[in-house]
VMD Tcl script that builds the backbone (N, CA, C; Angstrom):
set m [mol new atoms 351]
animate dup $m
set s [atomselect $m all]
$s set {name element resname resid chain x y z} {
  {N N MET 1 A 79.511 111.415 145.197}
  {CA C MET 1 A 79.126 111.120 146.338}
  {C C MET 1 A 79.646 112.250 147.261}
  {N N LYS 2 A 78.993 112.858 148.116}
  {CA C LYS 2 A 79.588 113.728 149.118}
  {C C LYS 2 A 80.189 113.250 150.101}
  {N N LYS 3 A 81.004 113.622 150.529}
  {CA C LYS 3 A 82.064 113.267 151.603}
  {C C LYS 3 A 81.863 114.017 152.914}
  {N N PHE 4 A 81.257 113.259 153.689}
  {CA C PHE 4 A 81.075 114.057 155.591}
  {C C PHE 4 A 81.756 113.396 155.950}
  {N N TYR 5 A 83.122 114.597 156.606}
  {CA C TYR 5 A 83.998 114.470 157.895}
  {C C TYR 5 A 83.231 114.582 158.653}
  {N N CYS 6 A 83.545 113.974 159.929}
  {CA C CYS 6 A 82.873 114.216 160.927}
  {C C CYS 6 A 83.499 113.460 162.442}
  {N N TYR 7 A 83.331 113.734 163.667}
  {CA C TYR 7 A 83.876 113.192 164.902}
  {C C TYR 7 A 82.482 112.829 165.183}
  {N N ARG 8 A 82.974 111.365 166.088}
  {CA C ARG 8 A 81.957 110.828 166.222}
  {C C ARG 8 A 81.602 111.342 167.782}
  {N N ARG 9 A 82.331 111.994 169.023}
  {CA C ARG 9 A 81.881 112.218 169.904}
  {C C ARG 9 A 81.147 114.035 170.075}
  {N N CYS 10 A 81.002 113.953 168.581}
  {CA C CYS 10 A 80.651 115.975 168.486}
  {C C CYS 10 A 79.230 116.111 168.323}
  {N N SER 11 A 78.665 116.741 169.486}
  {CA C SER 11 A 77.217 117.045 169.128}
  {C C SER 11 A 76.703 117.811 167.831}
  {N N THR 12 A 77.656 118.389 167.556}
  {CA C THR 12 A 77.161 119.200 166.115}
  {C C THR 12 A 77.025 118.287 164.996}
  {N N CYS 13 A 78.048 117.092 164.748}
  {CA C CYS 13 A 78.428 116.042 164.013}
  {C C CYS 13 A 76.975 115.399 163.859}
  {N N ALA 14 A 76.700 115.109 165.052}
  {CA C ALA 14 A 75.786 114.054 165.259}
  {C C ALA 14 A 74.039 115.171 164.874}
  {N N LYS 15 A 73.805 116.002 164.978}
  {CA C LYS 15 A 72.695 116.962 164.381}
  {C C LYS 15 A 73.017 116.853 163.007}
  {N N ALA 16 A 74.120 117.246 162.600}
  {CA C ALA 16 A 74.496 117.249 161.039}
  {C C ALA 16 A 73.912 115.912 160.333}
  {N N ARG 17 A 74.211 114.858 161.027}
  {CA C ARG 17 A 74.152 113.664 160.410}
  {C C ARG 17 A 72.221 113.240 160.603}
  {N N LYS 18 A 71.804 113.322 161.511}
  {CA C LYS 18 A 70.379 113.320 161.685}
  {C C LYS 18 A 69.588 114.284 160.557}
  {N N TRP 19 A 70.269 115.429 160.319}
  {CA C TRP 19 A 69.721 116.084 159.559}
  {C C TRP 19 A 69.792 115.500 157.948}
  {N N LEU 20 A 70.885 115.022 157.844}
  {CA C LEU 20 A 71.012 114.106 156.099}
  {C C LEU 20 A 70.075 113.004 156.167}
  {N N VAL 21 A 69.774 112.521 156.948}
  {CA C VAL 21 A 69.358 110.739 157.127}
  {C C VAL 21 A 67.545 111.304 157.032}
  {N N GLN 22 A 67.510 112.342 157.718}
  {CA C GLN 22 A 66.080 112.408 157.688}
  {C C GLN 22 A 65.504 113.252 156.310}
  {N N ASN 23 A 66.647 113.811 155.559}
  {CA C ASN 23 A 66.232 114.641 154.105}
  {C C ASN 23 A 66.938 113.624 153.292}
  {N N ASN 24 A 66.985 112.727 153.363}
  {CA C ASN 24 A 67.437 111.679 152.423}
  {C C ASN 24 A 68.786 112.045 151.608}
  {N N VAL 25 A 69.723 112.877 152.276}
  {CA C VAL 25 A 70.730 113.135 151.344}
  {C C VAL 25 A 71.858 112.375 151.355}
  {N N PRO 26 A 72.302 111.295 150.232}
  {CA C PRO 26 A 73.291 110.322 150.404}
  {C C PRO 26 A 74.640 111.073 150.927}
  {N N TYR 27 A 75.359 110.148 151.131}
  {CA C TYR 27 A 76.597 110.732 151.650}
  {C C TYR 27 A 77.895 109.440 152.553}
  {N N HIS 28 A 78.973 110.123 152.380}
  {CA C HIS 28 A 79.772 108.950 152.966}
  {C C HIS 28 A 80.505 108.994 154.107}
  {N N GLU 29 A 80.196 108.464 155.220}
  {CA C GLU 29 A 81.076 109.034 156.191}
  {C C GLU 29 A 82.600 108.831 156.302}
  {N N ILE 30 A 83.205 109.758 156.793}
  {CA C ILE 30 A 84.383 109.653 157.251}
  {C C ILE 30 A 84.792 109.812 158.459}
  {N N GLU 31 A 85.289 109.666 159.501}
  {CA C GLU 31 A 86.251 109.569 160.944}
  {C C GLU 31 A 87.596 111.205 160.479}
  {N N ILE 32 A 86.739 112.165 160.730}
  {CA C ILE 32 A 87.652 113.248 160.294}
  {C C ILE 32 A 89.316 112.863 161.394}
  {N N VAL 33 A 89.266 112.577 162.547}
  {CA C VAL 33 A 90.428 112.022 163.640}
  {C C VAL 33 A 91.300 111.276 163.015}
  {N N GLU 34 A 90.430 110.441 162.449}
  {CA C GLU 34 A 91.084 109.003 162.188}
  {C C GLU 34 A 91.694 108.926 160.566}
  {N N THR 35 A 91.102 109.955 159.485}
  {CA C THR 35 A 91.258 109.951 158.515}
  {C C THR 35 A 90.971 111.302 157.933}
  {N N PRO 36 A 91.467 112.652 158.244}
  {CA C PRO 36 A 91.348 113.776 158.161}
  {C C PRO 36 A 91.465 114.035 156.256}
  {N N PRO 37 A 91.085 114.783 155.802}
  {CA C PRO 37 A 91.166 115.134 154.254}
  {C C PRO 37 A 93.016 115.488 153.995}
  {N N ASP 38 A 93.529 115.272 153.022}
  {CA C ASP 38 A 94.799 115.545 152.756}
  {C C ASP 38 A 94.966 116.925 152.352}
  {N N SER 39 A 96.071 117.142 152.772}
  {CA C SER 39 A 96.437 118.540 152.426}
  {C C SER 39 A 96.228 118.682 150.821}
  {N N THR 40 A 96.239 118.274 150.045}
  {CA C THR 40 A 96.008 118.276 148.748}
  {C C THR 40 A 94.652 118.999 148.830}
  {N N GLU 41 A 93.434 117.918 149.181}
  {CA C GLU 41 A 92.109 118.231 148.789}
  {C C GLU 41 A 91.832 119.568 150.038}
  {N N LEU 42 A 92.644 119.458 150.654}
  {CA C LEU 42 A 92.053 121.189 151.619}
  {C C LEU 42 A 92.877 122.110 151.211}
  {N N LEU 43 A 94.161 121.977 150.442}
  {CA C LEU 43 A 94.311 123.346 149.454}
  {C C LEU 43 A 93.467 123.554 148.535}
  {N N ARG 44 A 93.064 122.634 147.740}
  {CA C ARG 44 A 91.820 123.172 147.024}
  {C C ARG 44 A 90.798 123.747 147.042}
  {N N LEU 45 A 90.383 123.436 148.323}
  {CA C LEU 45 A 89.216 124.193 148.793}
  {C C LEU 45 A 89.449 125.587 149.425}
  {N N ILE 46 A 90.444 125.396 150.048}
  {CA C ILE 46 A 91.435 127.087 150.562}
  {C C ILE 46 A 91.397 127.628 149.230}
  {N N ALA 47 A 91.908 127.118 148.331}
  {CA C ALA 47 A 92.005 128.095 146.874}
  {C C ALA 47 A 91.022 128.575 146.243}
  {N N THR 48 A 89.892 128.145 147.069}
  {CA C THR 48 A 88.700 128.602 146.126}
  {C C THR 48 A 88.754 130.038 146.602}
  {N N LYS 49 A 89.154 130.714 147.869}
  {CA C LYS 49 A 88.696 132.126 148.144}
  {C C LYS 49 A 87.177 132.013 148.380}
  {N N LYS 50 A 86.570 131.235 148.761}
  {CA C LYS 50 A 84.726 131.382 149.193}
  {C C LYS 50 A 85.007 132.022 150.649}
  {N N HIS 51 A 86.333 131.487 151.335}
  {CA C HIS 51 A 85.839 131.561 152.439}
  {C C HIS 51 A 87.344 132.153 153.204}
  {N N PRO 52 A 87.408 133.177 154.192}
  {CA C PRO 52 A 89.081 133.104 154.877}
  {C C PRO 52 A 89.501 132.012 155.591}
  {N N LEU 53 A 90.438 131.972 155.455}
  {CA C LEU 53 A 91.652 130.437 156.449}
  {C C LEU 53 A 90.717 130.293 157.723}
  {N N LYS 54 A 90.535 131.038 158.261}
  {CA C LYS 54 A 89.696 131.315 159.858}
  {C C LYS 54 A 88.262 130.128 159.622}
  {N N TYR 55 A 87.938 130.352 158.424}
  {CA C TYR 55 A 86.718 129.376 157.962}
  {C C TYR 55 A 86.958 127.820 158.431}
  {N N PHE 56 A 88.137 127.270 158.146}
  {CA C PHE 56 A 88.248 125.967 158.110}
  {C C PHE 56 A 88.986 125.214 159.328}
  {N N PHE 57 A 88.756 126.462 160.300}
  {CA C PHE 57 A 89.657 125.829 161.733}
  {C C PHE 57 A 88.814 125.509 162.880}
  {N N ASN 58 A 88.996 124.700 163.538}
  {CA C ASN 58 A 87.938 124.657 164.800}
  {C C ASN 58 A 88.178 125.868 165.707}
  {N N THR 59 A 88.133 126.954 165.626}
  {CA C THR 59 A 88.382 127.833 166.678}
  {C C THR 59 A 88.013 127.856 168.000}
  {N N SER 60 A 87.131 126.814 168.426}
  {CA C SER 60 A 86.825 126.288 169.584}
  {C C SER 60 A 87.666 125.356 170.370}
  {N N GLY 61 A 88.604 124.772 169.421}
  {CA C GLY 61 A 89.319 123.355 169.869}
  {C C GLY 61 A 90.393 123.708 170.965}
  {N N ILE 62 A 90.606 122.549 171.658}
  {CA C ILE 62 A 91.880 122.621 172.590}
  {C C ILE 62 A 93.176 122.761 171.573}
  {N N LYS 63 A 93.376 121.872 170.798}
  {CA C LYS 63 A 94.567 122.411 169.694}
  {C C LYS 63 A 94.834 123.772 168.926}
  {N N TYR 64 A 93.694 124.217 168.717}
  {CA C TYR 64 A 93.520 125.309 168.020}
  {C C TYR 64 A 94.219 126.580 169.477}
  {N N ARG 65 A 93.875 126.545 170.275}
  {CA C ARG 65 A 94.328 127.070 171.492}
  {C C ARG 65 A 95.459 126.942 171.891}
  {N N GLU 66 A 96.342 125.507 171.940}
  {CA C GLU 66 A 97.660 125.394 172.638}
  {C C GLU 66 A 98.296 125.546 171.789}
  {N N LEU 67 A 98.470 125.827 169.964}
  {CA C LEU 67 A 99.036 126.354 168.878}
  {C C LEU 67 A 98.988 127.835 168.938}
  {N N LYS 68 A 98.123 128.479 169.666}
  {CA C LYS 68 A 97.885 129.756 169.532}
  {C C LYS 68 A 97.567 130.678 167.903}
  {N N LEU 69 A 96.794 129.592 167.555}
  {CA C LEU 69 A 96.610 129.844 166.247}
  {C C LEU 69 A 95.711 131.290 165.800}
  {N N LYS 70 A 95.303 131.758 166.807}
  {CA C LYS 70 A 94.112 132.839 166.712}
  {C C LYS 70 A 95.182 133.937 166.318}
  {N N ASP 71 A 96.305 134.414 166.862}
  {CA C ASP 71 A 97.753 134.934 166.545}
  {C C ASP 71 A 98.220 135.053 165.264}
  {N N ARG 72 A 97.945 133.440 164.321}
  {CA C ARG 72 A 99.129 133.062 163.703}
  {C C ARG 72 A 98.009 132.949 162.015}
  {N N ILE 73 A 96.941 132.842 162.218}
  {CA C ILE 73 A 96.256 132.380 161.262}
  {C C ILE 73 A 96.744 133.429 159.800}
  {N N ALA 74 A 96.356 134.703 160.355}
  {CA C ALA 74 A 96.966 135.739 159.289}
  {C C ALA 74 A 98.035 135.491 158.498}
  {N N ASP 75 A 99.153 135.419 159.135}
  {CA C ASP 75 A 100.396 134.893 158.735}
  {C C ASP 75 A 100.439 133.240 158.184}
  {N N LEU 76 A 99.701 132.736 158.209}
  {CA C LEU 76 A 100.021 131.341 157.278}
  {C C LEU 76 A 99.927 131.163 155.637}
  {N N SER 77 A 100.618 130.967 155.206}
  {CA C SER 77 A 99.890 130.626 153.611}
  {C C SER 77 A 99.207 129.721 153.443}
  {N N ASP 78 A 98.447 129.708 152.533}
  {CA C ASP 78 A 96.888 128.750 151.941}
  {C C ASP 78 A 98.244 127.395 152.493}
  {N N LEU 79 A 99.283 127.095 151.583}
  {CA C LEU 79 A 99.989 125.636 151.922}
  {C C LEU 79 A 100.210 125.433 153.242}
  {N N GLU 80 A 100.814 126.198 153.940}
  {CA C GLU 80 A 101.082 125.995 155.341}
  {C C GLU 80 A 99.623 125.657 156.026}
  {N N ALA 81 A 98.558 126.390 156.038}
  {CA C ALA 81 A 97.137 125.951 156.332}
  {C C ALA 81 A 96.844 124.882 156.224}
  {N N SER 82 A 96.846 124.371 154.676}
  {CA C SER 82 A 95.971 123.062 154.232}
  {C C SER 82 A 97.109 122.359 155.389}
  {N N LYS 83 A 98.222 122.187 155.192}
  {CA C LYS 83 A 99.036 121.229 155.651}
  {C C LYS 83 A 98.898 121.000 157.247}
  {N N LEU 84 A 98.629 121.655 157.991}
  {CA C LEU 84 A 98.654 122.056 159.257}
  {C C LEU 84 A 97.396 121.585 159.680}
  {N N LEU 85 A 96.183 121.622 159.111}
  {CA C LEU 85 A 94.858 121.394 158.863}
  {C C LEU 85 A 95.000 119.769 158.790}
  {N N ALA 86 A 95.675 119.263 157.944}
  {CA C ALA 86 A 95.966 117.850 157.313}
  {C C ALA 86 A 96.459 117.016 158.580}
  {N N SER 87 A 97.249 117.900 159.539}
  {CA C SER 87 A 98.117 116.999 160.375}
  {C C SER 87 A 97.345 116.835 161.393}
  {N N ASP 88 A 96.171 117.521 161.842}
  {CA C ASP 88 A 95.099 116.975 163.188}
  {C C ASP 88 A 93.697 117.178 162.482}
  {N N GLY 89 A 93.039 116.323 162.760}
  {CA C GLY 89 A 91.709 116.202 162.101}
  {C C GLY 89 A 90.769 117.141 163.120}
  {N N LYS 90 A 91.333 117.285 164.272}
  {CA C LYS 90 A 90.902 117.868 165.674}
  {C C LYS 90 A 90.873 119.330 165.054}
  {N N LEU 91 A 91.496 119.800 164.208}
  {CA C LEU 91 A 92.138 121.441 164.203}
  {C C LEU 91 A 90.792 121.718 163.226}
  {N N ILE 92 A 90.391 120.467 162.193}
  {CA C ILE 92 A 89.243 121.565 161.280}
  {C C ILE 92 A 88.117 121.434 162.061}
  {N N LYS 93 A 87.147 122.652 161.314}
  {CA C LYS 93 A 86.031 122.786 161.677}
  {C C LYS 93 A 85.037 122.048 161.103}
  {N N ARG 94 A 84.285 121.461 162.235}
  {CA C ARG 94 A 83.375 120.095 161.641}
  {C C ARG 94 A 82.386 120.219 162.091}
  {N N PRO 95 A 80.810 119.768 161.220}
  {CA C PRO 95 A 81.402 118.650 160.288}
  {C C PRO 95 A 82.004 119.024 158.845}
  {N N LEU 96 A 82.726 118.675 157.958}
  {CA C LEU 96 A 83.363 119.010 156.663}
  {C C LEU 96 A 82.329 118.472 155.588}
  {N N MET 97 A 81.730 119.118 154.471}
  {CA C MET 97 A 80.956 117.967 153.983}
  {C C MET 97 A 81.737 118.667 152.560}
  {N N ILE 98 A 82.150 117.493 151.578}
  {CA C ILE 98 A 82.693 117.830 150.245}
  {C C ILE 98 A 82.010 117.579 149.302}
  {N N GLU 99 A 81.439 117.611 148.426}
  {CA C GLU 99 A 80.951 117.278 146.826}
  {C C GLU 99 A 81.926 117.686 145.803}
  {N N GLY 100 A 82.680 117.251 145.200}
  {CA C GLY 100 A 83.628 118.228 144.334}
  {C C GLY 100 A 83.875 119.302 144.575}
  {N N GLU 101 A 83.487 120.705 143.877}
  {CA C GLU 101 A 84.361 121.898 143.875}
  {C C GLU 101 A 82.955 122.665 145.320}
  {N N HIS 102 A 82.110 121.855 146.102}
  {CA C HIS 102 A 81.418 122.615 146.526}
  {C C HIS 102 A 81.562 121.816 148.173}
  {N N PHE 103 A 81.555 122.554 149.626}
  {CA C PHE 103 A 81.870 122.444 150.776}
  {C C PHE 103 A 81.485 123.038 151.690}
  {N N THR 104 A 81.195 122.677 152.793}
  {CA C THR 104 A 80.514 123.564 153.941}
  {C C THR 104 A 81.506 122.986 155.120}
  {N N CYS 105 A 81.841 123.686 156.235}
  {CA C CYS 105 A 82.241 123.596 157.501}
  {C C CYS 105 A 81.279 123.857 158.320}
  {N N GLY 106 A 80.698 123.234 159.275}
  {CA C GLY 106 A 80.146 123.348 160.687}
  {C C GLY 106 A 78.613 123.019 160.176}
  {N N PHE 107 A 77.715 123.363 160.932}
  {CA C PHE 107 A 76.306 122.421 160.884}
  {C C PHE 107 A 75.540 123.733 161.129}
  {N N LYS 108 A 74.675 124.472 160.264}
  {CA C LYS 108 A 73.645 124.975 160.724}
  {C C LYS 108 A 72.251 124.607 159.882}
  {N N GLU 109 A 71.173 124.116 160.627}
  {CA C GLU 109 A 70.101 123.617 159.488}
  {C C GLU 109 A 69.872 124.611 158.239}
  {N N ASP 110 A 69.849 125.730 158.199}
  {CA C ASP 110 A 69.600 126.672 157.323}
  {C C ASP 110 A 70.568 126.574 156.245}
  {N N LEU 111 A 72.110 126.630 156.519}
  {CA C LEU 111 A 73.154 126.423 155.647}
  {C C LEU 111 A 72.856 124.995 154.771}
  {N N TYR 112 A 72.762 124.063 155.978}
  {CA C TYR 112 A 72.598 122.601 155.065}
  {C C TYR 112 A 71.678 122.837 154.071}
  {N N GLN 113 A 70.271 123.126 154.029}
  {CA C GLN 113 A 69.302 123.284 153.393}
  {C C GLN 113 A 69.216 123.841 152.328}
  {N N ARG 114 A 70.002 125.432 152.436}
  {CA C ARG 114 A 70.191 125.678 151.215}
  {C C ARG 114 A 71.081 125.003 150.602}
  {N N GLU 115 A 72.537 124.449 151.011}
  {CA C GLU 115 A 73.493 124.299 150.262}
  {C C GLU 115 A 73.480 122.670 149.414}
  {N N TRP 116 A 72.850 121.653 150.571}
  {CA C TRP 116 A 72.692 120.472 150.019}
  {C C TRP 116 A 71.184 119.780 149.645}
  {N N LEU 117 A 70.411 120.715 149.801}
  {CA C LEU 117 A 69.170 120.040 148.951}
  {C C LEU 117 A 69.171 120.388 147.547}
}
mol reanalyze $m
mol bondsrecalc $m
mol representation Tube
mol addrep $m
């Protein structure tokens, strides 16, 4: 079953949820702020090296700016990044969809069309 990590008040998550329902894609919804993915799962995704570290971060978020992560991401190890992301769900780019080794961060209709149908 696909794990769909989202934030209730996020309009991008709402668009993704609507797309999933319209396309009959089964998923299990998880509130990313209350129950973020753990560092082990995040490290597993990061370690695939399918995307740079920045891909996993909500670069538009307040917490991202407060922690000045723009200047620090390049210096983080995969383990440090996974622990940091797991510590606060608002740091993670959302929605995050995971099914086994397959995952996406963010929502664009063409991305979901390509990756989840």
